[in-house]
N, C-alpha and C positions, 0 to 999 in steps of 0.2 A: 334856773332855766337851762335845759340841755343845749350845748353848742350846736350850731346849725350844720357844721361840716360832717360830724358823725351821722346825723340824720340823713343828709343827702347821700352820703356814702352807702348807708344801709339800704336806701331806697333805690339808688341807681346801680348798685353792684350786680344784682341779678341780670339787668339789661346788658350791662357791660360784659358779663361773663358769657351771655348768649351771643353777643355780637363779636366779642374778642375773647374766646375761651383761653384759659391758661394752657401753655404749651411747654413740653419738655425742653429744657435748655440744650439737651444733646441732639435730638433729632427733629424737634418741632411737633411731635405727636400731641394731641389733646390729652391733658392730664387733669387730675382732680383739683389741684391748687397751684398757686404761683410758686415758681422755683422748685417744683417737684419733678423728679426724673421719672420717666416711664419705666416699667419693669424690665424691658429689654435693655435700655441704657444702664439702669442701675446694676443689672447683672454683669455688664461689661466693664464696670469701673473697679479698679483695684486700688483700694485705700491703703496708704502706707503708714507704718507705725513700728512699734517695737515688736520683735528684736531687730535692731539695725545698727549700723556703724555709728558710733557716737559722734564722729566728725562729719561725714558726708551724708549719712542717712540711708545708704544703700542697704536693702534688707538682708538679714541673715536667716538661715533656715532653722537656727536654734539660738537660744539665749546664751550669749557669751559673757554677760555681765554688763553693768551700766557704762563702763568706760572703754569697752572693746572697740577697736578700730579695724577697718578692713585692710587688706594688704596694700592697696593703692595709697591709702592715707598714711600707713606706717612708712611706706617707701618715700612718699613725697607729701607731707602734710599741706593741705590747702591753707591759704592765708585767712580764711574765715574760720571761726571757732566751731560752727555747726551749720548744717544745711538740712532743711526738712521740706517736704512737699506733701500736699494733701493726697495726690494721686500719682500712680505710675502713668507715664505718658502713653496714651493709647487713643483709640478712635473717639471715645466720648470726651476725654480730657482735651484732645486736640480740637474737636468741634466747638466746645465751649470757649476755648482760648481764641479761636479764629473768629467766632461770632462776636466776641467782645472787641477784638483788635481791628478786624477789617469789616465786620458786619454792622458796626456801630451800635451793638446791643449793650449800651453802657450799663444798663440795669444788672447785667451779669456780674459786674464788679462787686455788688453787694452780696450776691450768692457766693462768690469765691471767698470774700472776706469772712463771711459767716462760717464757712468750713475751716478756714485758716484759724479763726479765733478758738476753735475747739481743739487745735493741735499745736498751740504755742508751747515752746519750751518753758521751763521754770526759771525765773530770773531772781537774783538776790535783790535787785532794785528795778523799778519800772524802766524798761528800755525806751529809747527814742526810735520811732518808726521813720524810716527813710526809704523812699522808693528809688529804684534804678531809673535814672533820667533818660529822656530821649533828647536827641539833638534838636535845637529849636526849629530847624527847617522841617524835620520829620514830624514834630509835634504840630507845627503850623499846617502841614499837609493833612495830617490825620485828624486834627482838631482836639486831641486829648492825648494824655499819656496813660495807658491802661494801668500801669503799675501805681501811678499816683492816685487814680480812682480807687483802686483796691486799698491802698494805704489809708485814704480818707475814711472809707467804710470800716476798715479794721480799727482805726482810731476811735470811731464812734461806738463800735461794738465793745471795745475793751476799756475805753477811757484813757488809753495811752496817748502820749504826746506825739504829734506828727510834724516832721519838718520836710516838706515836699521840695524844698529848694536847697537843702544842705549839699547835695551833690549836683555838679554841672557836667554836661556832656560837651566837651570843648570842640570836638570835631565829629563829623558824621563818619560812620564806619560801614564797610561793606557787609552784606549779609554773611553770617558765619557758616551757614549751611554748606556742606561739602568740603570745608577746610579740615585739615588734620589739626591736632592739638597745638603744635608749634605755630602754625599759621593763624589760628584763632587768637593765641596769646599775643602775637605780633600785631594783629589787626586792632586790638583794643588797647595796646600799650600807649599810654599818654592821652587816652581819650577822655578821661575823667579828672575832675578837680573839685576841691571843696570851695563852696561859696565863702566870701569874706565874713559873712555874718552867721556862719554855721554854729550849731549848738552841740557838736558831738564830743567835745573834749571831756574826758573823764566819764563818758556814758557808755553803757552797752547799747549797741545799735541793732535794731531788727530791720534788716535789708529786705525789701519786698520786690519780687519780680513775678511775672506770670508763668514763665516756663524756664526750667533749668535743664540745659542740654549738656554742653561740655564743662560748664562752670567758668569759662574764660571771662565772661562779663562780670560775674559775681566776684571772682578773684581780683580783677582789676579794681572794682569798687572797694573791696575790703582793704586792699593795700592803701588806697587813698584815705579811707576812713581812719585806719590805724595810724597812718602818718600824721593825721590831723588830731590825734589824741584819743580816739575811741578806745575804751578799755577792752571791748570785745565786739565782734560782729557775727551776727547769726542770720543766715539766709532763710527766708520762708517763701515758698512758691506754690502755685496752684498745682503744677505737674512737673515731674522730672523724668528724663529719659534714663532708663536703667542701663548700666553697662552690660555688654553682651556677656552672658555666662554669670551674671550676678547671682549670688546665693539667695535662695528664696524666690527667685524670679519664676514667673509662670512659663 
């Protein structure tokens, strides 16, 4: 006997689509299917990939080889081993991130995780997924940690282990927007710690965040994870701000 739930879904779906049609995650326009972007938003999205800096993921205008690093990473290597993002930060990427974070469109976490799953780096052994934490008061006010939601969906999509509580945010930090690099680094210094029951020792860690701007938060988290015994730390984000004048930038 066929389960009742699929039958009800098949019967009710046309009515639901009529009353609540699927909408573009970027602009809200009606689209053909759930989590599909409209043509206008799709055309405005810049997906990131190779060729890029092996360390920070900033795009190159030509292939320099698998281990090539940009000038900034050669001059001052970041504490994380690699950083990758699905999209360059722009209007559509920003709209999706804001709808998830402040618009409470928590279903977008699954959309973001699906795109991340197709862009994961290759690991010698399965990594441990760890989200960037929120301070408890900010999470209480917002009701959720968007990075933890993404991490959960990414774990389900890939079968990788998730530890949402490995990292703790020990103190609230001021918004980093408008600060220069030194101020950002100072603002997050000492803000993170490892939980007593963490499982990072000897593991590669896949650190999850929604948006990568200056890298100060990711750097602070990576230092704590490595002090706790992580063998490597790899950052994965939905979107990243490209440095001004980055090679290969539009």
